[in-house]
C-alpha positions, 0 to 999 in steps of 0.5 A: 110487744110485736116485733116486725122485721122489715127491710123493704130494700130498694136494692143492694149494692155493697161498695168496697174500697181497694184499701180493704176487703170489706163488703156490706149487705144489704148495701142500701139501708132503705127504711119503710114503716107503716104503723108498726112497732119497730124496724129491725134490720140485720146488716152483714159485714164480710171480710173477704181478705186474708187479714183481720179488719177492724169494724168501727162504724158511723151511721148517718140518717138521711135528711128526710129521717122522720123527726119521731124516729130514733135509731140504735146500732148493735155491733159485735160487742155492744148495743149502743144508746139510742141515736149514737152515731159512732162506735166507741174507740175504746180498746175494750170494744174493738170490732174485729172481723177475721179474714173470711168471716162475716160480722152481724150488726143490727139497726133498730128504729123506734118511735121517740115516744116509746117507754118501757111499758108502751110502744108507739107505732112508727110510719114513714120512709127514709134511709141511712148510710153506714160507714165502716172504718179501720181506724179511730179517726173515722176517715177513709172508710173501708166500706159504705152503703149506697143507694145510688143506681146507674141509668145506662142507655135507658129511661128507668121509668120505662123499665118495668116487670110484668105482670106484677103481681104474678103467680108464675112468671114475669118479663121485663119491658125495655130489657135490651141492656139487662144481662142479670136478674136477681131476686131477694126476699124482704130480709135481703137474702138472695134467692136466685140470680140468672143470666137474662136475654131480651124477652126472657121469661122468669119463673117464680112459681116455686116462690111463696106468696109475698113481696120480693125485690128484683134487681136488674144489672147490665153487662158491666155488673152495674145495677140499673134498677130494682123493683118490687115484685108481688108473688101471689 
C-alpha cells in the first residue's frame, strides 16, 4: 500500500486561550487529495505553560467533507475507530501534556470503501476543526484550529507572489502592509521567517524543487494571506 503524506495547508494559525498555554500546529487542517490512498497529517500540541495540561479532543469535519471520506484520530494513547469525533473520557486514556512538552496526534483520511485487502483512492478538498479540552465536559477549549485570515487594508486577491514558479527569488505584489514572510514545507515545518519591507526580494535558491507555502503577516502579527509557491 502506498502511503502519501499530504497536508497541503493554506496557512498555519495556532489559536490559544488565556485559560491554558496550548497551541496547535498546523493551526489550519486543510485537506486535499488527488487520487491517492490516504491523507496522513501529524498534528503537534505544545504546552508552553508551567503546569501539566489535559488533551481531550474533538474533531469536526467541515460541511463540505466528502461523503466517501472517513477519518481517524490517533492521540497519545490510542488510535480510535473511524469517524469517532471525541476522545474517550476514561481515566485510563487521559492525554497528559507535560509543561514544556509537545504531544503528537495524527489525522488520517481514507475512502469509506477501503477493505483489509483493497485500497480505494480518495480525491477532493475539505477541512476540519480540532479542539483540545482540559475537561470531560468538552466546553471552553484550551486550543482550537482555525482557517480564518485577516483582510487588512488590502484586497487579498491583488496580493500575490511572483514569479511563481520560481528558481531563485520571488517578490510580493501590493506588499505595503506585509512585515513578515514565513515559508513552510508541505508537512507544515517552518523553513524560514524573515522581516519584510516593501519591494523586497526573497531568496529561495537553496530550497529543493517542490511545493511550499508562503505565509504573509502584517505588523500586528496577523496572517493576511498564505499562498503556494512552486520552486523549480
